[in-house]
N, C-alpha and C positions, 0 to 999 in steps of 0.2 A: 545140682540139687540146692534148693534154697529153703532155709527154715525161717519163717516169718513169725515173730512173737507178737500177739495182739495187744492193744492198749490195756493197761490195768493188770497185766499178768505178773504174778510173783513167782519166780523160779527159786525153789529152795534146794540147795545142793548139800549133800552129805560130806562128811570129813574126807579130805584128800582127793576129792573128785576134781578132775580137769575136764572141761568141755572143749573138745578140739574141733575147730572149724576148718574143714578141708574144701568145702564148697562155699556157699554163701549163707550169711546169717544177718538178719535185720530185725530191728525192733520197730513194729508198726505202732507208733507212739502218738501221744498228745500231751501237752503240758498239764492238762487236768487229770489224765489217766496214764502216768508214767509206768514204765516197766521196771521191775526190781529183780536183781539177781543177788541172793543172800544165802547165808547158811541156814540149815534146817531149823525150823521152829523148835524152840526149847533147847537147842544145842548150847553147851557151855562155851564161854568166850574163847577158850583155847582149842575148840573143835572147829577148824576152819576148812572150807573148800580150797582147792589149790588155785585154779586159774581158768579164765576164758582164753584159749590159745588159738591164734590165727595161723594156720599152715596153708594159706591160700595159694592158688595158681594164678596165671594171668587172666583167667576167666572168673575168679572168685571175688567176693566183696564182703566186707564187714561194715555194717552201718548201725551205730548206736545213737538213737535220738530220743531225748527225754528218758534216759535210762540211768538207774542207779546201780552200781556194782558196790557191794558192801560185805565185809566180814570174811574175807579169804586171806590167802597168803600173798598172791600177786593178782591184781585185778585183771589186767589185760596183758597177755604175753604175745608179742608180735614176732613170730618165728620165720616169716617169709616177707620179702619185699615185693612180691608179685601181687597183682590185683589192686584193689582199692580199699582203703580203710577210712572211715569217717566216724568221728565221735563229736556229736553236736548237742549242746544244751543238756549235758549229762554230768553225773556226779560219781566220783570214785573215792571211797573213803573206808577207813578202818581196815587196812591191810598191814600184815606184819613185815613183809619184805618190800613191796613196791606197789603202787597203784597202776603203773605202766612200766613194762619191761620191753625194750626194743633191742 
């Protein structure tokens, strides 16, 4: 199963939410219309989503291209060395623990 996020999409996550990727996840991006993953609109600065967590298999992939991860606890958590992970022309900022945890 592959989830493809279209250009210009903004994903707003509620407090303590982790998005777990066990299949494939890709952002279908452009420099002009980047994808944003951020906390819910209007949430207080201390109300943070948890992480985008990659639990892939040898057939899985995670591709973030022209994507901004912002306002969580840990931006991207890599829990599996299987499959393929690519982060290209992307920004990870404003995390309380880490932007990337491997």
